Structures are given as C-alpha cells and as structure tokens.
C-alpha positions, 0 to 999 in steps of 0.5 A: 917753326915755319914762317912765311915772309913777303919779300921783293927780289930786286933786279940786281938780286938784292932781297928786300923784306917787306916786314921786319924779322928778328931771329935769335940765331942764324936761320936757313931760308928758302926763296920761292920766286913768284910773278914779277912786281909791276914798276908801279907797285902798291906793296907797302910794309907796315900799313896802318890799321886805319886804312882797312877800317870799313873797307868791307862795309858795303861788301855783299859777301858779308851782308846778312846776319853776322852770327849766321855767317860765322856759323856757316864759315865754321861749318865749312870745315866739318 
C-alpha cells in the first residue's frame, strides 16, 4: 500500500515526520523535496478538529443548497 506522509527535512539532513507512523516491518520510502519551509512555519501535526469547525461557514464556494452542491460535485466525475 502506498501512503504519503508529510515531513520536514532540517538543514542538517534530519527528516522529521509531521504525523506518527507505525509500520509492522521495515519499509522502503522515497523522499520528494518540495519548496523550502519558511522559518515562521505554521505547520503543526495533530491539530485538534475544533480548530476547523465553522471555518467555511462564510465561504461563497459552499453557499446555496447543500444537496444540489453535492450532486454537482459528484457529477463532475461522470
């Protein structure tokens, strides 16, 4: 099974995973380097769900009839 794990590679080459993993055996991994992390990074692992509650309530993207919106999103795949 393929799984993507977010990590930060420190200046000294140390790889810091941003979420815990618990493999049952040794596994191979590939590391893809992305853009540099800003020094004042807001990346945090294990953020509580309550931080996200209501965050999209005023979004115009999700305004209107929720059932119609869901149907429209599903129909995009057909």
